[in-house]
N, C-alpha and C positions, 0 to 999 in steps of 0.2 A: 390305264395300262395295267397289266396283270403280272402276277408273279411269274418268273421265268422269261421276262421280256428280253428280246435279243438286243443287246446294247451295241451292236455293230453300227457304225456309221452315223445315222441320223440322231439317235439319242445322245451319243457321246458329243456330237457337234452342238446339240441344243444346250447341254450343260456348259460346254466350253463358251458358247456365246453369252450365256447368262453371267458366267464368272468374268468374262472380259468386259461386259457392259457395267458390272458393278465396279470393276477397277477403273474404268473410264470416269464413272461418276465420282469416285474418290479423288482422282487426279484433277477433275474440274473443281472440286471443293478446295483442294490445296491451292490451285491457281487463283480462285476468287478470294481465299483468305489472304494470300500474298498481296493481291491487288488492293484489298480493303486496307491492309496495313500501310500501303503507300498512298492511298487516296487522301487528299487534303480537303477537297471540295465536299461539303456535307451532302449535297444532292447526289453527286456521283457515288459517294460512299453508300448512300441509301439504295441506289440502283444495284450496286455490286452485292450488297447484303441480301437483296431480293433474289438475285441470281444464285447466291450461295444457298439460300433457303430452298430454292427450286431443286438444286442438285442434291441436297440432303433428302428432300422428299422423294426424288427419283430413286436414290439409293435404297431408302426404306421400302419403297414399293417393289423394286427388283428383288431385294432380299426376301420379302414376304412371299412373292410369287415363286422364287427359286425354292424356298423351304416348303411351300405347298406342293410344288411339283415333286420334290424329293420324297415327301410324305406319300403322295399319290402313287408313286412308282415303287416305293419301298426302300429306295436307296439311290445313290448316284453310281454311275459306272465306275468301277474301280474300288467301290466300298466293300 
């Protein structure tokens, strides 16, 4: 995308989707942390810790791609 990009519609929606996805990943992490704190069975706890690690990785990947896109387009709508 180039300078002077029209931020109407699609581009604004794209950034909104990214931000929403990042928030969902954070909520999932919170849920898994809570479940881990309640888990008494070591095997189940290990499974939950794996899920938490997946969600943390997903968030890191989303943030990296979001930031790369911001850099590519020069800013985010509203900046």
